[in-house]
C-alpha positions, 0 to 999 in steps of 0.5 A, spaced: 782 190 344 786 187 349 790 188 355 796 183 357 797 185 364 803 184 369 808 182 363 816 183 363 818 187 357 826 189 356 828 196 358 834 199 356 839 194 360 834 191 365 826 189 365 820 192 367 813 189 369 808 193 365 801 192 362 800 193 354 794 195 351 792 193 344 786 197 340 785 197 333 790 192 332 796 197 334 799 198 341 796 203 345 799 204 351 805 201 355 805 202 363 804 199 369 797 199 372 793 200 366 786 200 365 783 194 362 781 195 355 777 189 352 780 182 354 785 181 359 791 176 359 795 174 364 803 176 363 805 173 370 812 170 369 812 171 361 816 175 357 813 179 352 817 181 345 816 183 338 815 178 333 821 176 329 822 176 322 823 169 318 826 173 313 828 169 308 825 162 306 822 157 301 816 154 304 815 148 298 822 146 300 819 142 306 817 136 302 825 135 301 828 136 308 832 130 311 833 127 305 838 132 301 845 129 299 851 133 302 853 138 296 855 145 295 849 149 293 850 149 285 850 141 285 845 141 291 840 145 287 840 140 281 838 135 286 833 139 289 830 140 282 830 133 280 826 131 285 821 137 286 815 135 282 810 139 286 803 140 286 798 146 288 796 142 294 803 140 296 804 148 296 799 149 300 800 144 306 808 146 306 806 154 306 802 152 312 807 148 315 812 153 314 807 158 317 806 154 324 813 153 325 815 160 324 810 162 329 812 157 334 819 159 334 817 167 335 816 169 328 810 173 326 812 175 319 815 170 313 819 172 307 817 166 302 822 166 296 816 162 293 818 157 288 813 157 282 810 151 278 811 152 271 805 154 267 801 155 274 805 161 277 799 165 279 796 159 282 802 157 286 802 165 289 794 164 290 795 158 294 801 160 298 797 167 300 791 162 302 795 158 307 798 164 310 791 168 310 788 162 314 794 161 319 794 169 320 801 170 319 804 176 316 806 174 309 811 177 304 811 173 298 817 174 294 816 169 287 822 166 285 824 168 278 830 167 273 830 168 266 837 163 265 837 155 266 840 152 272 847 150 268 848 158 267 849 159 274 856 155 274 862 159 272 865 156 265 872 157 267 877 155 262 871 151 257 866 154 253 859 153 256 853 153 252 846 153 256 839 151 254 835 158 254 830 158 259 823 156 258 820 163 259 822 169 256 824 175 261 818 179 259 813 174 260 816 173 267 815 180 269 808 180 266 807 174 271 809 178 277 806 185 275 799 181 275 801 177 282 802 184 285 795 186 282 791 180 284 795 179 291 799 185 294 795 187 300 799 190 305 793 193 310 791 185 310 798 183 312 800 180 305 805 183 301 808 181 294 816 183 293 820 183 286 825 177 287 830 175 282 833 169 284 840 172 284 846 174 279 847 167 278 840 165 274 838 172 272 840 177 266 840 185 267 834 186 263 830 181 269 833 186 274 831 192 271 824 190 270 824 188 277 827 195 279 821 198 275 816 194 278 819 196 285 819 203 284 812 203 280 808 199 286 812 201 292 815 194 292 820 191 296 826 187 293 829 180 295 834 176 292 840 171 293 847 174 293 854 171 293 852 165 297 858 161 294 865 161 292 862 159 285 858 165 285 864 170 286 867 167 280 861 167 276 860 175 278 867 176 275 866 172 269 860 176 267 861 183 269 868 183 270 867 186 277 864 184 284 856 182 284 855 188 289 859 193 285 854 191 279 848 191 282 849 198 285 851 200 277 844 198 275 840 201 281 838 194 284 840 196 292 836 200 296 833 201 303 828 196 301 832 191 298 834 184 302 839 180 300 840 173 303 846 170 305 852 175 303 857 170 304 863 172 300 863 180 300 869 184 300 870 191 304 868 195 298 862 191 297 860 192 304 861 199 304 856 199 298 851 195 302 852 201 308 852 206 303 845 204 299 842 202 306 841 195 303 839 189 308 843 183 309 839 176 311 843 171 315 842 164 314 847 161 318 844 154 318 843 153 310 850 156 309 853 151 314 849 145 311 851 147 304 859 148 306 858 155 303 861 159 309 861 164 314 858 170 312 862 176 315 856 179 320 860 182 325 864 186 319 857 188 317 854 190 324 861 194 324 859 198 318 852 200 320 849 195 315 842 192 317 842 185 319 837 180 320 836 173 320 832 167 316 831 160 316 832 159 309 828 153 305 827 147 310 831 142 305 838 146 307 837 147 314 832 142 315 827 146 319 824 153 320 825 153 327 827 161 328 830 161 335 835 156 332 837 160 327 837 166 331 842 162 336 847 160 331 847 166 328 849 170 334 854 165 337 857 162 330 861 169 329 865 168 336 870 164 332 871 170 327 873 175 331 878 174 337 875 181 340 869 179 344 867 186 345 864 185 337 860 179 339 853 179 338 849 179 345 842 176 346 839 183 346 842 185 340 840 178 336 833 180 338 833 186 335 836 184 329 831 178 328 825 184 330 827 191 328 832 188 323 827 185 320 822 191 319 827 195 317 829 191 311 822 191 309 821 198 309 816 198 315 820 200 321 815 205 323 810 200 323 813 194 326 819 191 330 819 194 337 814 194 343 812 201 341 805 205 342 803 206 335 806 200 332 802 194 329 801 189 335 805 183 332 807 180 339 809 174 342 809 171 349 814 167 352 812 162 358 818 163 363 816 157 367 818 152 361 823 147 363 827 149 358 827 156 360 829 154 368 832 155 372 831 163 372 837 168 370 836 173 364 830 171 360 833 174 353 839 170 355 835 164 356 831 164 350 837 166 345 843 162 348 839 156 350 835 150 347 828 153 348 822 148 347 815 149 346 816 156 349 811 160 345 805 161 350 801 166 346 802 170 339 798 176 336 799 178 329 796 185 328 792 185 334 789 178 332 791 172 337 794 166 333 797 162 338 794 161 345 796 156 350 802 154 346 797 152 340 795 155 334 788 158 334 786 159 326 788 152 324 788 145 326 795 143 326 793 135 328 790 135 321 796 138 318 801 133 321 796 128 318 796 130 311 803 132 311 804 125 314 800 121 308 802 125 303 810 123 304 813 116 305 820 114 308 826 115 303 833 113 303 839 116 299 836 118 292 841 119 285 840 125 282 841 124 274 843 132 273 848 132 279 852 126 275 852 130 268 854 136 272 859 135 277 865 133 273 865 140 271 863 143 277 869 140 281 874 142 275 872 150 276 872 149 283 879 147 283 877 140 286 880 133 283 875 129 279 877 122 283 870 120 285 863 120 283 858 123 288 854 117 290 
């Protein structure tokens, strides 16, 4: 039990100074001058917000941040996988790092579209689960699955393309996910497994349909990439003769518990389908800019009634896990897409998108996402005396529009404190820093063999002149 005293919270159009009680991991009361229950925390000159959701990332990409070439997604992926021999210890350390960076930037939940080590799929999931439990963040582990090889993710264009078969069968892949659900899906303990076919570019309908069946049988959320690039838009037309969104609706994948990362290249009819199916868009503005994918039509989604939340995406395409940075860019980026400033995203709207928007996408808006009595106590306390939040104006405006640095004073997940005085209480971050340092080395530019093999075809199908090899 805890009582946070004299803390600032947002009201409809202003702020109020209140006390907040947490009992049995849930918010019990919010009012002025409450009796102290349990441990008292001083909320003076601090802002209390619900925890945000880092609603799409790939934790193991942390090992390649800062080194990836300036390439569009399809070629970037080829380079990523050329240099991504993972081991379980690296999976563990990067999950720890992802959780810590997310927490220190206001996120209390993470959706990890987790890259699996071939032949060690369940061990990979177990390792990430262990890391997230140790840190104390609420984890939504979405094991990334596909059943087509990497080259199948590019449009064929005029040429006939043949692709190597994927190394693991669709049936075997679905069996791994079902076993992962049995072993690790423990929502009451803060660990959730999602079905997560990577996207239309590398998945057959059989894989999507198997995931739909598992989702229905075990009441699981669904998570995929969708139309991140123009190449995927072209590919969908080749594969289905319609848009990817139309096809996913037809096979029954879209629903109120489906979160779709990116959604950069959708038309108005697609947007109407997302609204009708109550699917959620996860906006990853930094990776979309880094990979040249485009600017997702977020203002159009909001006007159509589509739920939107934010993700950092993997640290190889961001290249951080700073959720406040993603929220800032994901808000103000769209001011250039619509001259009607009344449609622009305000700081308060951005905070609601990052908190309640994330909870809605994971079908838990009744449990998380707002400061409401009865909801679980995933809470973040921001220090309003921090230099980066001064001089005093509008606290939420400063947090969203500024460049907040080390501003999280305390955080709780399910009522358990995981940050105190700006430091993690659950793991030794200095030891983590040393491990990450010791297991890496300074690097400069690398050459990807796979990029060299597929770049000419990519440039041809995307209408780019083949004048110069990437190097």
